[in-house]
C-alpha positions in Angstrom: 55.5 -39.1 -91.3 55.7 -41.4 -94.2 58.2 -40.9 -97.1 55.3 -40.5 -99.5 53.8 -37.7 -97.3 57.2 -36.0 -97.2 57.5 -36.2 -101.0 54.0 -34.8 -101.4 54.7 -31.9 -99.1 57.9 -31.0 -101.0 56.1 -31.2 -104.3 53.3 -28.9 -103.0 55.9 -26.5 -101.7 57.7 -26.3 -105.1 54.4 -25.9 -107.0 53.0 -23.1 -105.0 52.4 -19.8 -106.7 54.5 -16.7 -105.7 53.4 -13.1 -106.0 55.7 -11.4 -108.5 56.2 -7.7 -108.9 58.1 -4.7 -107.8 58.8 -3.7 -104.2 60.0 -0.4 -102.8 62.1 0.4 -99.7 62.0 3.9 -98.3 64.2 5.4 -95.7 61.7 7.7 -94.0 64.5 9.7 -92.3 66.3 10.7 -95.5 63.5 10.3 -98.0 65.6 8.0 -100.2 63.7 5.3 -102.1 65.0 2.1 -103.8 62.9 -0.3 -105.9 63.4 -3.6 -107.6 61.6 -6.5 -109.1 61.1 -9.8 -107.3 59.9 -13.3 -108.2 58.7 -13.8 -104.6 57.4 -10.6 -103.0 56.3 -12.4 -99.8 59.9 -13.5 -99.0 61.7 -10.5 -100.3 61.6 -8.3 -97.2 63.0 -11.0 -95.0 65.9 -11.6 -97.4 66.6 -7.9 -97.8 66.4 -7.1 -94.0 68.7 -10.1 -93.3 71.4 -8.8 -95.8 71.1 -5.3 -94.3 71.4 -6.5 -90.7 74.5 -8.5 -91.6 76.0 -5.4 -93.3 76.3 -7.5 -96.5 74.0 -5.7 -98.9 75.6 -5.0 -102.3 74.1 -1.5 -102.6 76.4 0.7 -100.6 74.0 3.7 -100.4 71.2 1.5 -99.1 73.6 -0.2 -96.6 75.0 3.1 -95.4 71.5 4.6 -94.9 70.6 1.4 -92.9 73.7 1.9 -90.7 73.0 5.6 -90.2 69.3 5.5 -89.5 68.6 1.9 -88.3 65.8 -0.6 -89.1 63.1 1.6 -87.7 63.6 4.2 -90.3 62.8 1.8 -93.2 59.5 0.9 -94.8 58.9 -1.9 -97.2 56.0 -1.7 -99.6 54.8 -3.6 -102.7 54.7 -1.0 -105.5 53.1 -3.2 -108.2 52.2 -6.8 -108.9 52.3 -8.8 -112.1 49.1 -10.7 -113.0 48.9 -14.4 -112.4 48.8 -15.2 -116.1 51.1 -17.9 -117.3 54.3 -16.6 -118.9 57.4 -18.1 -120.3 60.5 -17.5 -118.2 61.8 -15.1 -120.8 58.5 -13.2 -120.9 58.3 -13.1 -117.1 61.8 -11.6 -116.9 61.0 -9.0 -119.6 57.6 -8.0 -118.0 59.2 -7.8 -114.5 62.0 -5.6 -115.9 59.6 -3.3 -117.6 57.4 -3.0 -114.5 60.4 -2.2 -112.4 61.6 0.5 -114.8 58.0 2.0 -114.7 57.8 2.0 -110.9 61.3 3.3 -110.4 60.6 6.3 -112.7 57.2 6.9 -111.0 58.7 6.7 -107.5 62.0 8.4 -108.3 63.8 5.4 -106.9 67.2 4.0 -107.3 67.8 0.3 -107.9 68.0 -1.9 -104.8 71.0 -3.9 -106.1 74.1 -1.8 -106.4 
């Protein structure tokens, strides 16, 4: 593979659009729900599950539930998505925070991060 091709692939990777929004994690055994905003909903579950499997998640309640009930008792779902419209980084952060607060209230969820 040529150097130019590699550069093109890296550029395409960096420029791809990510789905942004709020995700929810539910422990089906206990009924507990956690929700948080994400700039990359498609990669968020892998990141979250990885932290939980290592026992390194900052939210102690979520980590303790994972240890008690195991991976099979957890469900990941996208609660809401932001539209694809262009936003400044500040506006994106504010919109994501507002959407997260709305979803957490609607779901009766705690924050994912401790």
